[in-house]
C-alpha positions in Angstrom: 0.0 0.0 0.0 2.8 2.5 0.9 6.1 2.3 -0.8 9.3 3.6 0.7 13.1 3.2 0.1 15.1 1.6 2.9 17.5 3.6 5.0 21.0 3.3 3.5 19.9 0.2 1.6 19.5 -1.7 4.8 16.1 -3.0 4.0 14.5 -1.0 6.8 11.3 0.5 5.5 9.7 2.8 8.0 6.8 4.3 6.2 5.6 7.9 6.7 1.9 8.5 6.6 -0.4 11.5 6.1 -3.1 12.2 8.6 -5.6 10.6 6.3 -3.4 7.5 5.9 -3.1 7.3 9.7 -6.9 7.4 10.0 -7.2 4.7 7.3 -4.6 2.6 9.2 -6.8 2.7 12.3 -9.9 1.9 10.3 -8.3 -1.0 8.4 -7.0 -2.6 11.6 -10.2 -1.8 13.5 -8.3 0.3 16.0 -9.5 3.3 18.1 -7.9 6.4 16.6 -5.9 8.1 19.4 -6.6 11.5 17.7 -10.3 11.1 17.4 -10.7 9.6 20.9 -11.3 12.6 23.3 -9.7 10.7 26.2 -7.4 8.3 24.5 -5.3 7.7 27.6 -8.4 6.0 29.1 -9.2 4.0 26.0 -9.6 0.7 27.6 -10.5 1.8 31.1 -7.2 0.6 32.5 -4.8 3.5 32.3 -1.6 4.3 34.0 0.5 7.4 33.9 4.3 7.4 34.3 6.4 8.9 35.8 5.1 10.7 38.8 8.1 13.1 38.8 8.4 14.9 35.4 12.2 15.3 35.6 12.5 11.5 35.1 10.8 11.8 31.7 13.7 13.5 30.0 16.5 12.0 32.1 15.3 8.5 31.2 13.8 9.2 27.8 16.1 6.8 25.9 15.6 4.0 28.5 11.9 4.7 28.7 11.5 4.7 24.9 13.1 1.3 24.7 11.3 -0.1 27.7 7.9 1.0 26.3 8.5 -1.4 23.5 7.9 -4.4 25.7 4.1 -4.2 26.0 3.9 -3.3 22.3 5.7 -6.4 21.1 5.4 -8.6 19.4 3.7 -6.6 16.6 3.4 -7.0 12.9 3.1 -3.2 12.5 2.9 -0.3 14.8 1.9 3.3 14.0 3.6 6.2 15.8 1.4 9.1 15.2 2.8 12.6 16.0 -0.2 14.7 17.0 1.5 18.0 17.8 5.2 18.5 17.3 5.2 22.3 17.9 4.0 22.6 21.4 7.5 23.5 22.6 9.2 24.8 19.4 12.3 25.8 21.5 12.8 22.1 22.4 12.8 20.9 18.8 15.8 20.0 16.8 14.0 19.7 13.5 17.3 19.5 11.6 18.1 16.2 13.5 14.6 14.9 13.0 14.5 15.6 9.2 18.0 14.2 8.6 16.8 11.0 10.3 13.6 11.0 8.3 15.5 11.7 5.1 17.7 8.7 5.8 14.6 6.6 5.1 14.0 8.4 1.8 11.1 10.6 2.9 11.5 14.4 2.4 8.1 15.6 3.5 7.5 17.9 6.5 6.1 16.4 9.7 2.8 18.2 9.3 2.4 16.7 5.8 3.0 13.1 7.0 2.8 12.9 10.9 2.5 9.1 10.9 5.4 6.6 11.1 4.5 3.0 10.4 7.0 0.4 11.7 7.2 -3.3 10.9 7.9 -5.8 13.6 11.6 -6.0 12.8 12.0 -2.3 13.1 11.7 -2.0 16.9 15.0 -0.1 17.2 13.7 2.4 14.7 10.5 2.8 16.6 12.4 3.3 19.9 14.6 5.9 18.2 11.7 7.9 16.9 9.9 7.7 20.3 13.1 8.9 22.0 13.4 11.9 19.7 9.7 12.8 20.1 10.1 12.6 23.9 13.2 14.8 23.9 11.4 17.4 21.8 8.2 17.3 23.9 5.9 16.1 21.2 2.4 14.7 21.6 2.6 11.2 20.1 0.7 7.9 20.1 2.0 4.4 19.6 -0.7 2.2 18.2 0.3 -1.4 17.4 -1.7 -3.4 14.9 -2.9 -5.9 17.5 -4.8 -3.0 19.2 -4.9 -4.1 22.8 -2.7 -1.3 24.0 -2.0 2.3 23.2 0.8 4.4 24.6 0.5 8.2 24.5 3.5 10.4 25.0 2.7 13.9 26.3 4.4 17.2 26.2 3.6 17.3 29.9 6.5 14.9 30.4 4.6 11.7 31.0 3.5 8.6 29.3 0.0 7.3 29.4 -0.3 3.6 29.0 -3.8 2.2 28.2 -4.0 -1.6 28.1 -7.0 -3.8 27.9 -5.7 -6.0 30.7 -5.6 -4.1 34.0 -3.0 -6.5 35.5 -0.6 -6.0 32.6 -1.0 -2.2 32.9 -0.3 -2.3 36.7 2.7 -4.6 36.2 4.2 -2.5 33.5 4.1 0.7 35.6 5.6 -1.2 38.6 8.4 -2.5 36.3 9.0 1.0 34.8 9.1 2.5 38.3 11.5 -0.1 39.6 13.7 0.2 36.5 13.9 4.0 36.7 14.6 3.9 40.4 17.5 1.6 39.9 18.7 3.7 36.9 18.8 6.9 38.9 20.7 5.5 42.0 24.3 6.5 42.4 
């Protein structure tokens, strides 16, 4: 459906989607659109917010972006939909973002194609784009094709995790908290 050239000939094929294509992705896979859902962070009724202390968000953004992959996986495809990249323009390094995006053969602006579609073997790519969005304070939503979880990244320096299974949601937050506590100890 969407063609794209791999980054540096590596075979990676992150696909960048327009807003309409992101909406179609959600419809095609029978997923709740995080943009259309007024309270997407409570999509399944089992929602957790992490972290309690905002300073941890940026200090641990790389670790957190990688760790947030665990409940998303395995996935055949995952949509990372950037809802608002310009809330904190002074935090953006758009040159870095666009150079990364161009390495995948896409030269459009983020407002022209705010969606990033990752295949299951592109977990490192997904973590990298989540990390960049977290550093820049972007509103983003990770929506895997299997649809039983959504992760929303907020410019308010927190991550909202909405999972169908309440026990999984609670366990994930506990795991993230323990992990970040251990990571910030001297």
